[in-house]
C-alpha positions, 0 to 999 in steps of 0.5 A, spaced: 301 824 453 294 828 453 289 826 458 283 823 454 276 827 456 271 823 459 264 823 463 263 819 469 255 817 469 251 812 474 247 807 471 242 805 476 241 797 478 235 793 480 228 795 477 231 801 473 236 797 470 233 793 464 229 800 461 235 804 462 239 798 458 233 799 453 233 806 452 241 806 451 241 801 446 235 805 442 239 811 443 245 807 439 249 805 445 252 798 446 251 798 454 253 792 457 253 789 464 257 783 466 253 779 471 259 776 474 263 782 476 257 787 475 261 792 471 258 796 466 261 797 459 259 802 453 262 803 446 263 810 447 271 812 449 268 818 452 263 815 457 265 811 463 259 808 467 258 806 474 253 802 477 249 804 483 242 804 487 238 810 485 240 814 491 247 812 491 247 815 484 244 822 486 249 823 492 255 821 488 253 826 482 251 831 488 258 830 491 262 831 484 264 823 484 260 822 478 259 828 472 252 825 471 247 819 472 240 816 472 237 816 478 229 817 480 226 823 482 224 821 489 231 819 491 234 825 489 229 829 493 230 824 499 237 825 499 237 833 499 243 833 494 244 839 489 244 837 482 241 839 476 235 835 472 237 835 465 231 831 463 225 827 465 226 820 462 219 818 465 220 811 466 220 806 472 219 799 468 219 797 461 212 794 462 209 800 463 213 806 461 210 811 465 211 815 472 210 812 479 207 815 485 209 815 492 202 815 496 200 815 503 196 808 504 191 806 509 187 799 510 180 799 506 177 798 513 181 803 516 177 809 520 183 814 518 179 818 513 183 824 512 190 827 514 188 829 520 186 822 523 193 821 522 195 825 528 198 820 534 198 814 529 204 810 526 207 811 519 212 806 516 216 808 510 222 807 505 221 815 504 222 818 511 224 825 509 219 825 504 214 823 509 216 828 514 216 834 509 209 832 507 206 831 514 209 838 516 206 841 510 199 839 512 201 840 520 200 832 522 204 829 528 205 822 527 210 817 528 215 815 522 218 808 522 223 807 517 224 801 513 228 798 507 223 794 504 216 794 502 211 794 507 204 793 505 203 787 509 205 790 515 200 796 514 193 795 518 197 789 522 203 792 526 202 800 524 197 804 522 199 807 515 204 807 510 208 811 505 209 806 499 211 807 491 206 804 487 206 803 479 199 800 477 196 799 484 196 792 484 200 790 490 196 795 494 189 792 492 192 785 494 194 787 501 187 791 501 190 798 502 187 804 499 191 811 497 189 817 502 194 822 499 199 822 493 205 825 496 209 826 489 209 823 482 216 820 480 220 817 475 227 816 472 231 822 471 237 824 468 241 829 473 248 832 472 253 835 477 253 843 477 260 844 477 261 839 471 256 843 467 261 849 468 266 845 463 264 846 456 266 840 453 262 836 459 256 840 458 256 839 451 257 831 452 252 831 457 246 835 454 247 831 447 247 824 451 240 827 454 237 829 447 239 821 445 236 818 451 230 822 451 228 821 444 229 813 445 225 814 451 219 817 447 220 812 441 218 806 446 211 808 446 211 811 439 211 808 432 211 810 425 205 809 420 205 809 413 199 808 408 197 809 401 190 813 400 187 816 394 185 823 393 178 823 395 180 819 402 185 824 404 180 829 408 178 823 412 185 820 413 187 827 415 182 827 420 183 820 423 191 821 424 194 824 430 201 826 429 207 830 433 206 834 427 202 834 420 203 828 417 208 828 411 204 827 404 207 825 397 203 824 391 205 818 387 208 819 380 202 819 375 197 817 380 191 820 384 194 817 390 198 819 396 203 816 400 202 818 407 207 818 413 206 819 420 208 818 427 203 816 433 202 813 439 202 805 439 196 805 443 192 810 438 195 806 432 191 800 434 185 804 433 187 808 427 189 802 423 182 799 422 179 805 421 184 807 415 182 800 412 175 801 412 175 808 408 179 804 403 187 806 405 192 800 402 199 798 404 198 800 411 205 799 415 207 800 422 214 800 423 218 801 430 222 807 431 229 808 435 228 815 437 223 821 436 227 828 438 222 833 438 
């Protein structure tokens, strides 16, 4: 019996799980997680999914146990494994759909004002490898304490500084902390094993999946916009409308009116619709997108 061809991919748990489920479904896949057994199922017989933490996924992809997976940029860097980044999915949580940062923070009232002031101080972090490289690059000698949990509440009380992940900065502000330096930006990335990419079938399967996931991710912050505008409005309409490319304009049969179709950022559309209405556009429709492939 001929062995079925499959790729094994890692699906991240915890904070990255929900946005990952969202983009897989938008990409056209029915991805489900059984909360009792924590098994991951997908409606593609050529893909087998395995859940794991982002660092575990990075290491398993590097070792060839998994062909590909979704990890986070800082976790891949910290693990030191050799993998190929196929695409940046540019998310951390569904509420924001944006990159996070790894930042070096100190209390707002701290006497530590520059990186040199960290010499001889104690820094607590969940990212020891990244922190060590950063301090070495800046010729700073400090003691590094490793922790597996968020440490904002300890900084300024038990230790001098910390290196933490931040998305909105609200947790830092709540603990009266301020960034002293940004070590890196980080987000979910789709990675693959180098050996797996040498297999023609696996490479094509992985790259095709990446196209769909990237398109689904971009669609999370974009929307379609359709409207009717008269000939005399068109010049102003085209000035108002942003687009990935020029909007599609179709003349309505037997009329001096046009059907205009475009794609824009959802936040921009909030400002665009009132402006279009004011100049006389009609039948303005905003509609969701599943994928935007550019």
